[in-house]
C-alpha positions, -999 to +999 in steps of 0.1 A: +493+624-130+518+625-159+509+630-196+520+595-208+508+590-244+474+572-244+453+560-274+422+578-283+391+573-262+373+542-274+405+522-276+404+486-265+419+473-233+446+457-253+455+489-271+457+508-238+479+482-222+502+481-253+505+519-252+514+519-216+539+491-220+556+510-249+557+541-226+577+521-200+550+507-178+561+471-182+558+458-146+525+444-132+507+452-100+480+433-082+454+442-056+454+427-022+428+431+006+425+463+026+437+487-001+471+471-006+489+467-039+515+440-046+543+449-070+551+418-090+587+431-097+599+434-061+572+412-045+565+438-019+531+449-007+524+486+000+493+507+008+477+520-024+482+555-010+520+551-012+519+544-050+524+573-075+494+572-098+508+586-131+483+575-157+446+566-156+422+556-183+386+545-177+370+522-201+336+504-205+332+471-223+321+473-259+295+446-254+285+455-218+287+492-207+284+479-171+319+463-175+336+493-159+374+492-158+402+517-148+436+511-163+462+527-141+500+533-146+517+533-112+552+536-097+561+512-069+572+531-038+597+503-029+616+495-062+604+524-085+591+499-111+566+515-135+537+491-140+500+488-148+470+474-131+434+469-144+408+477-117+371+471-117+350+499-104+313+506-099+286+484-085+300+452-099+336+458-088+355+432-068+358+446-032+396+446-033+396+465-066+370+490-052+391+497-021+423+503-042+403+526-066+392+547-036+427+548-020+444+557-053+419+585-058+410+574-093+389+603-106+354+596-117+355+559-105 
């Protein structure tokens, strides 16, 4: 993973996303079933294992610590777009998010 600038721990989801956008992670990515990610720039789907995970920040909701999220900065293997994705993890995670988290190798999630 790279050392892209990140706000201090305890930053809001909006602050984390704004920092990543300012660091060049302006594209968006979306989960699909079976550990697949859709790049919304080139509209191509690729296995999560093909993406370059460069930045990761875990966060928990201020009002609900069980609201476990991982914000990731990725590079698309097809078009090289740098983008972000917010993934749920833990017992309440969406199954598609949980599979992508595993396949990306998100530490601690």
